[in-house]
N, C-alpha and C positions, 0 to 999 in steps of 0.2 A: 711720714704724715703729710695729708693734703688739706689745706684750708681754702674754701672758696667763699669770697664776700660778695653778697649781692646788694646793690645800691644804686641809688640814682645819682651819687656823686663819688666814684671809685677813686679819684685822685687824692680825696680826704684820706681814705684809708691806706692807699698805696704807697704814698710819698714817706710817711713816717716809718713804714714797715719795711722799706728798703734801706734804711740806716743801720749803724751800729751792728749789735751783735745778731738781730733778726735778719738784716740784710745779708751778713755774712753766713749765716746758716742756710739761706736760700742758695748763695753761691757754691756752698759746698755739698749741696744736695741732701740736706737733713730735713727740709720740709719744703713744700711747694705751697705758694700763697699767690692766690690770683684774686684781685678785685674786679667784678663783672658790673658793666652797666645794664640794669634791668629793662632799660629802654630796647635793648637788643633783642628782647623776646616779645616786643610789642608788634602787632601785626597791622595796624592801622598808619596812614601815611603821616600822622602826626606823632607817631610812637608813644600814644597815650598810656599812662600806667595808673591813671587815678580816675576816679568819678565822684559825683555828688552822693552822699549818703541817703538811703531810703529813710523816710520819716522826717526828713528835714533837720539839718544842724548846721554848725559852723564848720568850715574846712572841707577838705576832700579826703577820700579814703582810697587806699591803693587797690587796685583791682585783682581778682583772681588769675585770670589767663596768663598774664606775663610771669607771674611768680611761680604757678604750677609747672608751665613748660620750662621754666629756668631751672627749677629744682630737679625736674625728672631727668632733664638734659645732663646736668651735672653729676647726678647720681649715675646714669649711664656711663658717662666718660671715666668717673672714677672705678666703677666696676671693671670696665674694660681695662684699664690701667693696672689694676691690682691683679687681673687676671694674666696679663702678659708677664708681670713681675713673677708671679707665683710660678708660671710654666718655666721661666729662665731659672729661677731658683732651683726648681726640681731638676733641671737639666745639668745646672753647674752650681751645686750647693755651696761650695768653697768660695764662690765670687760674689755673694750675697748674703746680706744681713737677714736673719729669719723674720718674716712677717708675723705680725700679731693677728692671728686668723680670727680672733674674736672681734676685730674691729674693720678687717680689711673688706669683709663683705657688706658692712653696714654703714650708711651715712647718717650722720646725725645733724638734724636740722634745728638750729638754735636761732629764736626770734629775739632780737635785742629791743627792749621796750622799757620803760620806767616801771611797767607794772608787774616785771618779772621777778623771779626768786633772785635775791642779792648775789652777785658773783663773790666768791672768796678764793682763797688760798687752796681750800679742800677741793673745790670745783675745777680750778686750773691743773691741779695733779691729776683728777680723774680724767681730764680731756687730753691730757699729754701722753698719749699712747702711740708709740711708732706704729705707723701703717694704718692709723685711724683716718677718717675723713669728716671734716666739720664743714657745714654750709651755715654761713652766718648771714642771717635775713635781717636787713636793716630797715627799721620803720622810719616813716617820714609823713608829713602833714598830719592828720588826725588818727593815723595809725594804718592798720591792716585790715582787711575784710575779715570777718570771724570765720569763715569757711577755711581760709588758709591755716589759721590758728588750730581750728577743730580737726582737719584732715591732713595737714602737711608738717606741721610744727611738732617737734619732740619736746622741745623745752621752750620756756620763757624766761629771758634772763635780764637783769638789769645790772649796771654798774654802780648804782647809787640811787639815793631818794632825791633825784632832781631831773629836770628835764633838759635834753639838749635839742638843737634845731634838726639833728637827723642823728640816725644810728651809725653811721659810719665811723663816727669817732669812738663810739662805744666798742665797735668791732675791732679797731685798731688796738684799743686797750686790752680787750680779752685775748686777742692774738698774741700780742707781746707777752701777757703774763703766761700763756700756755707754752708758747715755743721755747722760751727760755728755760723751761723744765725739761726739755728733750735731752737725751744723752748726747753729750757732745757740743752742745750749743755754748754753754758757759766755758770759759778758760779753765776755771777750777771747779771740779765735780762737787767739791764740799760747799760751794757758793750758796746754792740754793736750799740745802736743809739748814743753814744759819740765817736765812733770810727772817724778816718779821713774819709773824703768822705760822711758818712752817711748824714751830714748836708751841703754838698757841700763845705766844708772847709778842710784844713789841721788841725789836731789837734794840739792845742798849746802846750807849755811847761808843764812838769810835774816835781814835787819836792817831796822829802821826807827827813827824818831825815839824818843827823843832821842839825840843823838850818844854821850852818856855817862850811864850810870846806874849808880849805886853803884860807880863806879870802873871799870866795864867800857865800854870804848869800841868803837865801830863800827871795824872794820878801816879803815885810811886809803885803801886802795885804792878802796873803794866811794865815797869823798868825792872822789875824783881828778878825775872828769869823763872819764877816758881809757877810752872804752868797749871798745876792743880789749883793754887791760890787765885790765879788770873781767871781760870774758868769759873770758880765759885763766885768771883766778884762780877764778872760779867752776868752771870745768872741772877745775882742779887741785884743788879743794875736793871736787868730786862724786866724783873718782876716789879721794881719800883716804878719804873717808866709806864708799864702796863697799867698799874695799879691808879697812876696818876692821870693817864689820858685815856685808857679804854678798858676801865673797871669791868665792864661787861664781858670781857674776855676772861675774866677770873670767875664770872657768876657773882660779882659784887653788885 
């Protein structure tokens, strides 16, 4: 999988994604993540990426030219990369993991914006396809010129109903949520299916040693060794917690 992040502040996205499991996933070649400075595609001497809006308004709007050139170049590079891998796989099929051909030939351009569809676990699972290519376009200032949205962007996505100073933080959040679902990224392959939202519920409480701390004991059921009873208890706790903090997930 390849993820390209287009932003005016690449270090905001790159630094957190170089740590922990996502950093290790890159080192192991499970995913390629690159944060690019959009100014690298600006053609004037000041590397301008924004301009005043037509019709008059506060703030500045990000321009068409650098964004179109950047996205088109990244698509070409991804296509070339997958062509090379496909040829090598055909010649030495035992040495390569099979490509997801439904995704390898098509890049997906996602615009991170407060007005987009709210990102959730279902979307993260949909994006987490080996061999796929995501281009995450980060908004800044008063947003991006509409022609980019109309003719270049495939999806508009928001990570919540609030406004950030720029979209690089949102891109890092989306990337983390997606990459951790790729095969081999998590140490335990059963971890992701047990996450909150994976089953439509909030995950229930977790306990570890000591058995008692400051008078607060671990629930006896977790010490019983009865795995069926423990699973039923965890299901009940997940339902209770979901009903308490996110009843909307239960349609209530």
